[in-house]
C-alpha positions as CSV (number, residue, x, y, z in Angstrom):
1,M,2.9,48.4,-10.8
2,R,2.8,48.1,-7.2
3,F,-0.2,45.8,-7.7
4,L,1.7,43.5,-9.9
5,L,4.4,43.2,-7.9
6,F,1.8,42.3,-5.1
7,W,0.8,39.9,-6.6
8,L,3.8,38.1,-7.8
9,L,5.2,38.1,-4.5
10,I,2.1,36.5,-3.0
11,F,2.3,33.7,-6.1
12,T,5.7,33.4,-5.6
13,C,5.3,32.8,-1.1
14,T,2.8,30.0,-2.3
15,Q,4.8,28.2,-4.4
16,V,7.2,27.9,-1.9
17,L,5.5,27.0,0.7
18,A,4.0,24.8,-1.6
19,S,7.3,23.2,-2.4
20,K,8.0,22.8,1.2
21,A,4.5,21.7,2.4
22,I,4.8,18.3,5.1
23,A,3.8,15.2,3.8
24,T,1.3,12.9,6.8
25,T,1.6,9.8,7.7
26,Q,-2.1,8.3,8.9
27,I,-1.7,4.4,10.4
28,L,-4.9,2.6,9.3
29,T,-4.1,-0.7,10.8
30,E,-0.7,-1.9,12.6
31,Y,0.3,-5.2,11.1
32,T,-2.4,-7.6,12.1
33,S,-2.7,-11.8,11.6
34,F,-5.8,-13.0,9.2
35,T,-6.7,-16.5,9.8
36,Q,-10.2,-16.8,8.3
37,H,-11.4,-15.7,4.5
38,G,-13.9,-12.4,4.5
39,D,-13.8,-9.0,5.9
40,H,-11.3,-7.3,8.6
41,R,-12.5,-4.1,9.1
42,F,-10.5,-1.0,11.5
43,A,-12.5,2.3,12.4
44,V,-10.3,5.4,11.3
45,N,-10.6,8.8,11.5
46,L,-8.6,10.7,8.4
47,L,-7.3,14.2,8.8
48,P,-9.2,16.4,6.4
49,A,-7.9,16.0,2.6
50,D,-6.3,19.1,0.2
51,L,-8.5,18.4,-2.9
52,K,-5.0,19.0,-4.2
53,S,-2.8,16.5,-2.4
54,R,-1.0,13.2,-3.4
55,H,-2.2,10.3,-1.4
56,I,-0.4,6.6,-1.1
57,L,-1.7,3.7,0.4
58,E,1.0,1.8,1.8
59,L,0.4,-1.3,2.8
60,E,3.3,-4.3,4.0
61,L,2.2,-8.1,3.2
62,G,3.4,-11.1,4.9
63,C,3.1,-14.1,6.8
64,A,0.8,-14.0,9.6
65,E,1.6,-15.3,13.0
66,Q,0.9,-18.8,12.3
67,G,2.7,-18.7,9.0
68,C,2.0,-18.2,5.5
69,S,-0.6,-19.9,3.2
70,D,0.6,-22.0,-0.1
71,W,-2.3,-20.4,-2.0
72,D,-2.8,-17.5,-4.1
73,Y,-5.5,-15.3,-2.6
74,T,-6.9,-12.4,-3.8
75,V,-6.9,-9.0,-1.4
76,R,-9.1,-6.1,-1.9
77,L,-8.5,-2.7,0.6
78,E,-11.6,-0.8,0.8
79,W,-12.2,2.3,2.3
80,Y,-16.1,2.4,3.6
81,Q,-18.3,5.7,4.2
82,G,-22.1,4.5,5.6
83,E,-22.6,2.4,3.2
84,K,-20.4,4.0,0.2
85,R,-17.7,1.5,-0.8
86,Y,-14.9,2.1,-3.0
87,E,-11.7,0.3,-3.8
88,L,-8.3,1.6,-3.2
89,G,-6.4,-1.2,-4.3
90,R,-6.4,-4.9,-5.0
91,L,-3.5,-7.5,-4.4
92,I,-3.2,-11.6,-4.8
93,T,-1.1,-13.1,-2.8
94,P,1.9,-15.6,-3.8
95,Y,1.7,-18.8,-3.5
96,A,3.8,-19.0,-0.5
97,G,4.9,-22.5,0.6
98,Y,8.4,-21.4,0.9
99,M,8.1,-18.7,3.0
100,Q,6.3,-21.5,5.1
101,R,8.9,-24.4,5.1
102,G,12.0,-21.7,5.1
103,M,12.8,-22.7,1.2
104,H,15.2,-21.2,-1.2
105,G,15.7,-17.9,0.9
106,F,12.5,-17.5,2.1
107,D,11.0,-18.0,5.7
108,R,7.9,-16.8,7.8
109,N,9.5,-13.2,8.6
110,W,9.0,-12.6,5.2
111,R,7.3,-9.6,4.0
112,R,7.0,-7.1,0.6
113,T,5.6,-3.8,1.0
114,F,3.2,-2.1,-2.0
115,Y,2.3,1.2,-3.0
116,F,-1.5,2.1,-4.2
117,D,-1.7,5.6,-5.9
118,V,-5.4,6.8,-4.3
119,S,-5.6,10.5,-5.1
120,H,-8.3,9.9,-7.7
121,L,-10.3,9.3,-3.9
122,T,-9.6,12.6,-2.7
123,P,-13.1,13.8,-1.5
124,V,-13.9,10.7,0.3
125,L,-11.0,10.5,2.2
126,S,-11.4,12.1,5.4
127,G,-13.5,12.0,8.3
128,E,-14.8,8.6,9.8
129,G,-14.9,5.8,8.1
130,T,-14.0,1.8,7.7
131,F,-10.7,1.1,6.4
132,N,-11.8,-2.7,5.4
133,V,-9.4,-5.4,4.2
134,H,-11.2,-8.5,2.0
135,Y,-9.3,-11.6,2.2
136,G,-10.7,-15.1,0.4
137,G,-10.8,-17.0,-2.4
138,W,-10.3,-20.5,-3.5
139,G,-10.2,-23.1,-1.4
140,A,-10.3,-24.2,2.3
141,K,-11.4,-20.6,4.4
142,K,-9.2,-21.3,6.8
143,S,-5.3,-19.6,5.7
144,A,-2.5,-16.8,6.7
145,F,-1.2,-13.5,6.0
146,G,-0.9,-10.6,7.6
147,I,-1.2,-6.8,6.8
148,A,-0.3,-3.4,7.8
149,A,-1.4,-0.3,6.1
150,K,-0.6,3.7,6.1
151,L,-2.1,6.5,4.5
152,I,0.6,9.1,3.6
153,S,-0.6,12.4,1.7
154,K,0.9,15.1,0.4
155,P,-0.4,18.5,0.0
156,A,-0.2,20.8,-3.2
157,Y,1.0,17.8,-5.4
158,Q,-2.0,18.3,-8.0
159,T,-2.3,20.8,-10.4
160,K,-6.3,20.3,-10.4
161,S,-8.9,19.8,-7.9
162,V,-10.7,16.2,-7.7
163,K,-14.4,17.2,-7.5
164,R,-16.3,14.3,-7.8
165,V,-16.0,10.1,-7.3
166,I,-18.9,8.6,-8.6
167,P,-19.5,4.9,-8.2
168,L,-20.4,2.7,-11.5
169,Y,-19.9,-0.4,-11.5
170,E,-19.4,-2.7,-8.2
171,S,-19.5,-6.7,-7.9
172,G,-18.5,-7.3,-4.6
173,S,-15.3,-9.1,-3.3
174,E,-16.9,-12.6,-4.3
175,G,-17.5,-11.1,-8.1
176,W,-20.0,-11.7,-10.4
177,P,-20.3,-15.3,-11.8
178,Y,-20.3,-15.4,-15.8
179,K,-23.7,-17.6,-16.3
180,T,-24.3,-16.5,-20.0
181,A,-23.8,-13.5,-21.8
182,E,-27.4,-12.5,-21.3
183,D,-27.5,-12.6,-17.6
184,F,-24.2,-11.0,-17.2
185,A,-25.3,-7.9,-19.1
186,Q,-28.2,-8.0,-16.9
187,R,-25.5,-7.1,-14.4
188,L,-23.9,-4.1,-16.4
189,P,-27.0,-1.8,-17.0
190,V,-26.2,1.9,-18.6
191,K,-25.0,4.2,-16.3
192,A,-26.5,7.9,-16.4
193,V,-23.8,11.1,-15.6
194,T,-24.9,14.7,-15.6
195,F,-21.4,16.7,-15.4
196,E,-21.3,19.9,-13.4
197,A,-19.8,23.3,-15.1
198,D,-16.6,23.0,-13.3
199,E,-15.5,19.6,-14.2
200,Q,-13.2,20.2,-16.9
201,Y,-11.8,16.9,-17.0
202,A,-13.2,13.1,-16.3
203,E,-11.5,9.6,-16.5
204,V,-13.4,6.3,-15.5
205,K,-10.7,4.1,-13.0
206,M,-11.5,0.6,-13.0
207,I,-10.1,-3.0,-11.2
208,V,-10.9,-5.8,-12.6
209,T,-9.7,-9.3,-12.6
210,A,-10.8,-13.0,-13.3
211,H,-11.1,-16.2,-11.8
212,G,-12.1,-20.0,-12.0
213,H,-11.6,-23.2,-13.7
214,A,-14.7,-23.1,-16.2
215,L,-14.1,-24.8,-19.6
216,S,-14.2,-22.8,-22.5
217,Y,-13.6,-23.5,-26.1
218,D,-14.0,-20.2,-27.7
219,N,-11.2,-18.8,-28.9
220,P,-9.9,-18.2,-32.4
221,D,-8.0,-22.2,-32.0
222,G,-10.6,-23.6,-30.6
223,K,-8.2,-24.8,-27.6
224,A,-9.4,-25.7,-24.5
225,E,-9.2,-23.0,-22.1
226,L,-9.9,-22.5,-18.1
227,C,-12.3,-19.5,-17.5
228,G,-12.4,-16.7,-16.2
229,E,-8.2,-17.1,-14.9
230,W,-6.8,-18.9,-17.6
231,C,-9.0,-17.5,-20.8
232,D,-8.5,-14.3,-22.7
233,R,-11.4,-12.1,-22.8
234,Y,-12.1,-8.2,-23.2
235,F,-14.4,-5.9,-22.3
236,T,-15.6,-2.4,-24.0
237,L,-16.7,0.8,-22.4
238,E,-18.7,3.7,-24.8
239,Q,-19.7,6.3,-23.8
240,D,-22.5,7.7,-25.4
241,G,-22.6,5.6,-28.2
242,K,-18.6,6.3,-29.0
243,L,-15.9,3.3,-28.1
244,V,-13.8,4.4,-25.2
245,V,-11.8,1.5,-25.0
246,K,-11.5,-2.2,-26.2
247,Q,-9.7,-3.6,-23.3
248,N,-8.0,-7.6,-23.2
249,L,-8.1,-8.8,-19.7
250,W,-4.6,-10.8,-19.9
251,R,-1.4,-10.1,-17.9
252,D,1.9,-12.0,-19.9
253,D,4.6,-11.1,-17.4
254,C,3.9,-13.4,-14.2
255,D,7.4,-14.9,-14.6
256,Q,9.0,-11.4,-13.9
257,S,6.9,-11.6,-10.2
258,A,9.5,-9.5,-7.8
259,T,8.6,-12.3,-5.4
260,F,10.0,-15.1,-6.8
261,P,10.7,-17.8,-6.8
262,Q,6.7,-19.1,-5.5
263,G,5.6,-22.7,-5.1
264,G,3.0,-22.7,-7.6
265,T,2.4,-21.9,-11.3
266,Y,3.5,-17.8,-10.9
267,L,5.3,-18.1,-13.5
268,F,2.0,-18.7,-16.3
269,A,-0.3,-15.4,-17.7
270,R,-3.4,-15.0,-16.0
271,A,-6.7,-12.4,-16.8
272,N,-5.4,-9.4,-15.4
273,W,-3.5,-10.6,-12.0
274,C,0.2,-12.6,-11.2
275,P,0.5,-14.3,-7.8
276,G,2.2,-12.4,-5.0
277,E,1.7,-8.7,-7.1
278,A,-0.9,-5.7,-7.0
279,I,-3.7,-5.5,-9.8
280,E,-2.7,-2.2,-12.2
281,P,-5.6,-0.4,-12.2
282,F,-7.2,0.9,-15.3
283,S,-7.9,4.9,-16.3
284,Y,-9.6,5.8,-19.6
285,P,-9.7,9.8,-20.2
286,V,-13.5,10.1,-21.2
287,S,-15.3,13.8,-22.2
288,T,-17.2,16.0,-19.8
289,S,-18.1,18.2,-22.9
290,V,-21.6,17.2,-22.8
291,E,-24.9,18.6,-22.8
292,G,-27.4,17.2,-20.0
293,S,-26.7,13.4,-19.3
294,S,-23.8,11.4,-20.2
295,L,-24.3,7.6,-21.2
296,F,-21.7,5.2,-20.4
297,D,-22.4,1.3,-21.1
298,L,-19.9,-1.6,-20.6
299,D,-20.3,-4.7,-22.0
300,W,-18.3,-8.4,-21.7
301,Q,-17.0,-10.3,-24.6
302,A,-19.8,-13.0,-24.9
303,Y,-18.5,-16.5,-24.7
304,S,-20.2,-20.0,-23.8
305,W,-18.4,-22.7,-20.8
306,Q,-18.9,-25.7,-19.6
307,P,-17.9,-27.3,-16.2
308,S,-14.3,-29.1,-15.9
309,Q,-12.7,-31.1,-13.9
310,Y,-11.3,-28.9,-12.2
311,G,-14.2,-26.5,-11.6
312,T,-17.9,-26.4,-12.0
313,D,-18.6,-22.8,-11.2
314,A,-18.9,-20.4,-13.4
315,P,-16.4,-18.2,-14.4
316,R,-15.9,-14.8,-12.2
317,Y,-15.4,-11.2,-12.4
318,I,-14.3,-8.8,-9.4
319,V,-15.5,-5.6,-11.4
320,N,-15.0,-2.0,-9.6
321,A,-15.1,0.8,-11.8
322,V,-15.7,4.8,-10.6
323,L,-15.8,8.5,-12.8
324,V,-13.9,10.7,-11.1
325,T,-14.1,14.4,-12.1
326,Y,-11.5,17.0,-11.9
327,G,-11.7,21.4,-11.9
328,E,-9.6,23.1,-14.2
329,Q,-6.4,22.6,-14.8
330,E,-4.2,25.5,-13.1
331,V,-0.8,25.4,-14.7
332,E,0.0,25.4,-18.1
333,E,3.0,23.6,-17.7
334,D,3.9,21.2,-14.5
335,V,5.9,17.3,-14.7
336,A,6.0,15.6,-11.7
337,L,8.3,12.7,-9.7
338,T,5.9,10.3,-9.1
339,S,8.3,7.4,-7.9
340,I,11.9,6.6,-8.2
341,V,11.9,2.8,-9.2
342,K,15.7,2.2,-9.1
343,P,17.8,2.2,-6.9
344,N,15.4,2.0,-4.1
345,S,16.2,-0.3,-1.1
346,A,11.8,0.1,-1.0
347,M,11.4,-2.0,-3.4
348,P,12.4,-5.4,-3.9
349,D,15.3,-6.6,-5.4
350,R,14.1,-7.5,-8.5
351,I,12.7,-3.9,-9.0
352,G,15.2,-1.9,-6.7
353,L,18.8,-3.0,-7.1
354,S,20.9,-1.4,-9.7
355,C,24.5,-0.5,-10.1
356,G,24.7,2.3,-12.3
357,E,21.4,3.0,-13.9
358,I,18.7,5.2,-12.3
359,E,15.0,4.2,-13.8
360,V,11.7,6.7,-12.5
361,D,8.4,7.5,-13.4
362,V,7.0,11.1,-14.6
363,K,3.6,12.4,-15.2
364,N,3.2,15.4,-17.0
365,L,0.6,17.2,-14.9
366,G,0.0,20.1,-17.2
367,K,-1.9,21.3,-20.1
368,S,0.9,21.1,-22.3
369,T,2.9,18.2,-24.3
370,V,6.7,18.4,-22.9
371,D,9.6,17.7,-25.0
372,E,12.6,17.9,-22.4
373,L,13.3,17.4,-18.6
374,W,16.1,18.2,-16.7
375,F,17.2,15.7,-13.8
376,D,19.3,17.1,-11.0
377,Y,20.5,13.5,-9.4
378,G,22.9,12.9,-6.4
379,I,24.3,11.7,-3.0
380,E,22.9,14.0,-0.3
381,G,25.8,16.3,0.8
382,L,28.0,15.6,-2.6
383,R,28.4,16.8,-6.1
384,T,24.7,17.5,-8.1
385,H,24.9,15.9,-11.7
386,Q,22.2,16.8,-14.2
387,Y,20.9,14.5,-17.1
388,H,19.0,16.1,-20.2
389,W,16.3,14.3,-21.4
390,Q,14.6,14.7,-24.8
391,G,11.2,12.4,-25.4
392,E,7.7,13.8,-25.3
393,I,5.2,13.4,-23.1
394,E,1.4,14.7,-23.7
395,A,-0.7,16.0,-21.2
396,G,-1.6,13.7,-18.3
397,E,0.8,11.2,-20.0
398,S,3.4,9.2,-17.5
399,K,6.5,7.9,-18.5
400,R,9.3,5.5,-17.2
401,I,12.3,7.2,-18.0
402,A,15.9,5.3,-17.5
403,F,19.6,6.8,-17.9
404,S,23.1,5.9,-16.7
405,S,24.5,7.9,-13.8
406,Q,28.1,9.8,-13.7
407,F,30.2,8.6,-10.7
408,L,28.0,9.8,-7.8
409,G,31.2,9.9,-5.2
410,N,32.8,8.0,-2.0
411,Y,30.1,7.0,0.7
412,D,28.6,4.8,3.0
413,P,25.7,3.2,0.9
414,E,24.1,1.6,4.3
415,L,23.6,5.9,4.9
416,A,23.3,7.4,2.0
417,K,21.0,8.8,0.3
418,L,19.9,9.7,-3.4
419,N,18.0,12.9,-4.1
420,I,16.6,13.2,-7.8
421,S,14.6,16.1,-8.9
422,V,13.0,16.9,-12.4
423,R,11.4,20.2,-14.2
424,S,10.5,20.9,-17.5
425,E,11.5,24.2,-19.2
426,Y,9.0,26.5,-17.9
427,D,7.7,24.0,-14.6
428,Q,5.2,25.9,-12.5
429,Q,4.4,23.0,-9.6
430,E,7.8,22.5,-7.8
431,A,6.4,20.6,-4.7
432,N,6.1,17.7,-6.8
433,N,9.5,17.8,-8.5
434,S,11.3,15.8,-6.1
435,Q,12.3,12.8,-3.6
436,A,15.1,11.0,-1.5
437,V,15.8,7.4,-1.2
438,Q,18.2,4.5,0.0
439,F,19.5,1.8,-1.9
440,K,21.3,-1.4,-1.4
441,A,24.6,-1.7,-2.6
442,P,24.9,-4.7,-5.3
443,M,27.2,-7.7,-5.3
444,A,30.8,-6.9,-5.4
445,V,32.9,-9.1,-7.4
446,E,36.6,-9.1,-8.6
447,H,37.8,-8.7,-12.3
448,S,38.1,-12.8,-13.0
449,A,34.9,-13.6,-11.7
450,M,33.0,-16.8,-13.2
451,L,29.4,-17.9,-13.6
452,R,28.9,-22.0,-14.0
453,L,25.9,-22.6,-15.4
454,L,24.3,-26.1,-15.7
455,T,21.8,-26.1,-18.6
456,G,18.6,-28.1,-19.0
457,K,17.8,-30.5,-21.8
458,D,17.7,-28.0,-24.6
459,G,20.8,-25.9,-23.7
460,T,19.4,-23.3,-26.8
461,E,16.8,-21.9,-24.5
462,S,19.5,-20.2,-22.5
463,S,21.4,-17.3,-23.2
464,V,23.8,-14.6,-21.1
465,S,24.4,-11.1,-21.3
466,L,26.9,-8.7,-19.3
467,L,26.1,-5.5,-19.6
468,D,27.8,-1.9,-18.4
469,K,27.0,0.7,-16.8
470,S,24.8,2.7,-19.8
471,Q,23.3,-1.1,-20.2
472,K,25.5,-2.1,-23.6
473,I,26.1,-5.6,-23.9
474,I,29.7,-6.3,-23.9
475,K,29.6,-9.7,-23.7
476,H,27.4,-12.0,-24.6
477,W,27.2,-16.0,-24.1
478,D,24.6,-18.6,-26.3
479,M,23.9,-22.1,-28.4
480,F,25.0,-23.9,-25.0
481,A,25.3,-27.7,-25.0
482,D,22.4,-29.8,-23.2
483,S,22.7,-30.6,-19.7
484,S,26.2,-29.3,-19.6
485,W,28.6,-26.9,-17.6
486,H,29.5,-23.8,-19.1
487,E,32.2,-21.5,-17.0
488,L,31.6,-17.9,-18.5
489,T,34.5,-15.9,-17.3
490,F,33.9,-12.1,-17.3
491,D,37.5,-10.6,-17.7
492,V,36.2,-7.2,-17.2
493,P,38.2,-3.7,-16.0
494,A,36.8,-1.7,-13.2
495,G,32.8,-0.8,-13.2
496,C,29.3,-1.3,-12.7
497,Y,27.5,-3.7,-14.8
498,T,24.5,-5.9,-14.8
499,L,24.6,-9.9,-15.6
500,K,21.5,-11.1,-17.4
501,V,20.5,-15.0,-17.8
502,H,18.1,-15.1,-20.2
503,D,15.5,-18.6,-21.0
504,S,13.7,-18.3,-24.4
505,Q,10.5,-19.9,-23.5
506,H,10.0,-18.1,-20.2
507,D,10.5,-20.7,-17.8
508,G,13.9,-20.1,-16.4
509,L,16.5,-23.0,-15.8
510,A,14.6,-24.9,-13.0
511,F,10.6,-24.7,-12.5
512,P,9.5,-27.5,-10.8
513,F,6.2,-28.0,-12.7
514,F,9.0,-28.8,-15.9
515,N,12.0,-30.1,-14.1
516,Q,11.0,-33.9,-15.0
517,R,10.7,-32.5,-18.5
518,K,13.1,-30.3,-19.3
519,G,15.9,-30.9,-16.9
520,K,16.8,-28.8,-13.5
521,G,19.5,-26.1,-14.1
522,E,21.9,-24.7,-11.8
523,L,23.6,-20.9,-12.0
524,A,26.7,-20.4,-9.5
525,L,28.4,-17.0,-9.0
526,H,32.3,-17.2,-8.1
527,H,33.5,-14.2,-7.1
528,S,37.2,-14.5,-8.2
529,D,38.9,-17.5,-10.2
530,K,40.5,-17.6,-6.2
531,L,40.0,-21.5,-5.2
532,D,38.6,-19.8,-2.0
533,A,36.7,-17.3,-3.7
534,A,32.7,-16.9,-2.1
535,V,30.7,-18.3,-4.3
536,T,26.8,-17.3,-4.5
537,Q,24.2,-19.5,-5.8
538,L,21.8,-17.7,-8.0
539,Q,18.0,-18.4,-8.2
540,P,17.6,-20.7,-11.6
541,D,13.6,-20.5,-11.6
542,F,13.2,-17.0,-13.0
543,G,11.1,-17.1,-15.7
544,R,12.5,-15.3,-18.8
545,E,15.5,-13.3,-17.5
546,L,17.4,-12.7,-14.0
547,S,19.0,-9.5,-14.0
548,I,22.2,-9.0,-11.4
549,P,23.4,-5.7,-10.4
550,I,27.2,-6.1,-9.7
551,T,30.0,-4.0,-8.9
552,V,33.8,-5.0,-10.3
553,D,36.9,-4.3,-8.7
554,Y,35.4,-2.2,-5.8
555,E,32.1,-2.2,-3.4
556,M,29.5,-0.2,-4.5
557,G,30.5,4.0,-2.6
558,G,34.4,2.6,-2.7
559,C,37.1,3.3,-5.0
560,A,38.5,0.3,-7.4
561,A,42.2,1.5,-5.7
562,S,44.2,2.4,-2.7
563,A,44.0,5.9,-1.0
564,W,46.9,7.5,-2.2
565,Q,49.5,7.9,0.9
566,A,51.6,10.9,1.2
567,D,54.4,8.9,3.2
568,L,54.7,6.2,1.0
569,A,57.3,5.8,-2.0
570,Y,55.8,4.9,-5.7
571,N,58.2,3.1,-7.4
572,V,56.0,0.7,-9.9
573,K,54.8,2.7,-13.3
574,G,51.4,1.6,-13.7
575,Q,50.5,1.4,-10.1
576,K,47.0,3.0,-9.4
577,V,46.1,4.7,-6.6
578,A,42.3,6.7,-5.9
579,Y,42.6,10.5,-4.4
580,Q,39.4,12.4,-4.0
581,G,37.1,10.2,-6.3
582,V,39.6,9.8,-9.2
583,I,42.1,6.8,-9.9
584,Y,45.4,7.6,-10.9
585,Q,48.2,5.6,-13.0
586,A,51.8,6.2,-12.1
587,R,53.7,7.5,-14.8
588,H,57.2,7.0,-12.9
589,W,58.6,7.1,-9.0
590,S,57.3,9.5,-7.1
591,Y,57.0,10.5,-3.1
592,N,54.6,13.6,-1.2
593,F,53.4,14.0,-4.9
594,A,49.7,14.7,-4.8
595,P,48.0,13.3,-7.4
596,N,45.5,16.0,-8.7
597,K,48.9,18.1,-9.1
598,S,50.3,16.3,-11.6
599,G,50.7,17.9,-14.8
600,P,51.6,15.9,-18.8
601,Y,55.0,15.0,-17.7
602,D,54.4,14.7,-13.9
603,P,54.1,11.4,-12.1
604,W,50.8,10.5,-11.9
605,Q,47.8,10.6,-14.9
606,A,44.3,10.5,-14.4
607,I,42.3,7.7,-15.9
608,S,39.1,7.1,-14.4
609,Y,36.8,8.0,-11.5
610,C,36.9,5.6,-8.6
611,D,34.0,3.5,-10.3
612,G,35.9,3.2,-12.9
613,S,34.1,5.4,-15.2
614,A,35.3,7.8,-17.7
615,L,36.2,11.2,-16.5
């Protein structure tokens, strides 16, 4: 019995120490301006890595000292150890003409931060090496952007160790030209891998983008396409003759880029990339239960092409694929909070700005399927609330979960931190459960606020909705007249809301390439119906949807009523006051009667929290 208690004590202490493990930050490069295409290398000596660490590459992209370039360029982030190269992440720069010229709210001080989870590369992220930024792409070989990078590591985060990182395919930063299907197949030989006895799990991780403007008609409709950037093609991955995945290379959400608007054709769908956005890596679980060598076969869709007026070279595919192996999963149940999406001031406003809506990413790192979670959340130093989620998250699966918050209290939004933690019923790992973020206050307007909307030549493309804190539509406007101004009055009680403007054709109310044909609309948010009310011009070049969180009749962290005063007589029935985070309404005259002392016949009646939400 004493022996058992001893080991229980050791396990408990280990978990407590793990939960308090301190993250380390290592600078890979301070902010550096690039004016030439090619490799930009930085010698780094990384600290020894815990094989269960979580590693996040934080990368800041912005204009160079000389300004920003107009075009969308490919940026590969790589780690070299000797001759071995590992891709950490990839992104495409935005069309930055507006930053260069100081238009649409941008200037040359523009910055945006991207985050890449590189935990799968843990075995090689230590010791001396080279952090390489390859910057290049179409057009002139002189252009301008800047980058800063750091590696943030949190130990004891994962529940299984990374064993090996095995390179499978690497095209180089310029990519492989797709001359013919037969020629391209020669670049993708079958790879044989022998798994070791302690490798219990494995996945193939890939980063792939397509580029070029060659002409092709090889599609079901026989229409002209420019490949590889503008054509939807696929690849297949097989393990030992069995299909692992058939993956289309296409991304159709570019119109919702968090860097908007941009000076080029940023709205249009592309071959797995969007201007101004990071490339989402692919992850495919594969089997380690193989006797002898396991064969991996990557194949590309066959198609033909010819030179076009926009490009005479072959389509190019920039391909990186590695096989990552893991040891035994050590816990049965563990759910990690991988990111707080909103509210979060570290995210661009289009992603991280929120009023009453919390959105998080979680991942099941245990062996078992999880069907319910408990979230604890609140402003640091104030009351903690709980949200109970029910659903299903399989082992290894990630999921984005959104819920509306309860009243968080009174606070200064510039100083406040939002703490969020998650746990499953039998969660065995605390080190990955919690995060804290700062956040921005949304725009504050009065209940008489009004949106003035100028439609384009087809008013039926546009619609507007006003949603409450739970994302329920409470007002909706559509079927607008063509090329006309429309005044949409909110007239709603105090609270958190989200104003959403939709465009059915995914090209907003104004897009420079279409303005002559479709007209140019406008959006102006009047903060009240007063003649001298503030007016915020909203961006009409927004793609399919513009989402604007707002508070009505109060400012975030404040109250939709004046504070109760003990030395003031209240003699107007219906008068509202705020006291300890609650709004009270006067039943009758009172003086020096604390609102929270009221019974059913006393002067005050509690009607809501300070943000207008129900008690």
